[in-house]
C-alpha positions in Angstrom: -2.1 -10.0 11.1 -1.5 -13.3 9.3 2.1 -13.5 8.6 1.5 -16.4 6.1 -0.3 -14.4 3.7 1.4 -14.5 -0.1 0.4 -11.4 -1.3 2.0 -11.6 -5.3 -0.9 -12.7 -6.9 -2.9 -10.0 -8.5 -6.5 -12.1 -7.9 -5.4 -12.6 -4.2 -4.7 -8.9 -3.7 -8.0 -8.2 -5.3 -10.1 -10.3 -2.8 -7.9 -9.2 0.4 -9.0 -5.7 -0.6 -12.6 -6.2 -1.0 -12.9 -8.4 2.2 -10.6 -5.4 3.8 -7.5 -7.6 5.0 -5.0 -5.2 3.8 -4.5 -1.2 3.3 -3.7 0.4 0.5 -0.9 3.0 1.4 -0.5 5.8 -1.7 2.8 7.2 -1.1 2.5 9.9 -3.4 2.9 13.5 -1.9 -0.8 15.0 -0.4 -1.1 17.5 -3.7 -1.1 14.3 -6.1 -3.2 12.6 -4.0 -5.9 14.8 -3.8 -6.3 15.1 -7.4 -7.5 11.3 -7.4 -6.5 8.0 -5.5 -7.8 4.8 -4.5 -11.2 4.8 -2.6 -10.6 3.9 1.0 -6.7 4.7 0.4 -4.4 6.0 3.1 -2.0 8.5 1.9 1.3 8.7 3.8 4.2 10.2 1.4 7.0 8.3 0.7 9.4 10.3 2.7 7.2 10.6 5.6 7.0 6.6 6.1 9.5 6.2 9.1 7.3 8.9 11.1 4.6 7.0 11.0 5.9 3.2 11.7 3.8 2.9 14.8 0.3 4.1 13.1 1.2 1.6 10.1 2.1 -1.4 12.8 -1.3 -0.2 14.8 -3.4 -1.1 11.3 -2.4 -5.0 11.9 -2.7 -5.7 8.5 -0.7 -6.3 5.3 0.2 -3.1 3.0 -0.2 -2.7 -0.6 1.8 0.6 -1.6 1.2 2.3 -4.5 2.4 6.0 -6.3 2.6 7.9 -9.6 5.1 5.6 -11.6 5.3 2.8 -9.0 9.1 3.6 -8.2 8.2 5.3 -4.7 5.7 2.5 -4.0 8.8 -0.4 -4.7 11.0 1.8 -2.6 7.8 1.9 0.4 7.1 -1.8 0.0 11.2 -2.8 0.6 11.1 -0.5 3.5 8.1 -1.6 5.2 8.8 -5.1 4.8 12.5 -4.2 6.2 10.6 -3.2 9.4 8.7 -6.5 9.4 5.2 -4.9 8.1 3.9 -7.3 5.5 3.9 -5.2 2.2 3.8 -5.6 -1.5 4.3 -3.4 -4.3 0.8 -2.5 -6.3 3.0 -0.2 -8.2 1.0 2.6 -10.4 -1.9 3.6 -8.5 -3.6 4.0 -11.6 -3.0 0.2 -12.8 -3.6 -0.7 -9.0 -7.3 1.0 -8.9 -7.9 -1.0 -12.5 -7.5 -4.2 -10.8 -9.4 -3.5 -7.6 -12.3 -2.2 -9.3 
């Protein structure tokens, strides 16, 4: 994981995603995720993230969070960053999916 990666530019996010250098973490509930989601996204509900910190660290990649309206994604990215896991809020999963296609 390169701590010098700047994840604020959409074009950079898309490039990292396509090169599989970031993980998309969908923080919606499983019932929401199963209906539709971004290909290759991981699903860990926002409330469960603290239980999966070791697993997320083991990915050794930066994380793009997404959720239904972006609120949980923002909170998840803030929490992950506070735990020294590089993360950026990808916002609403549908908009992020369009960006990544």
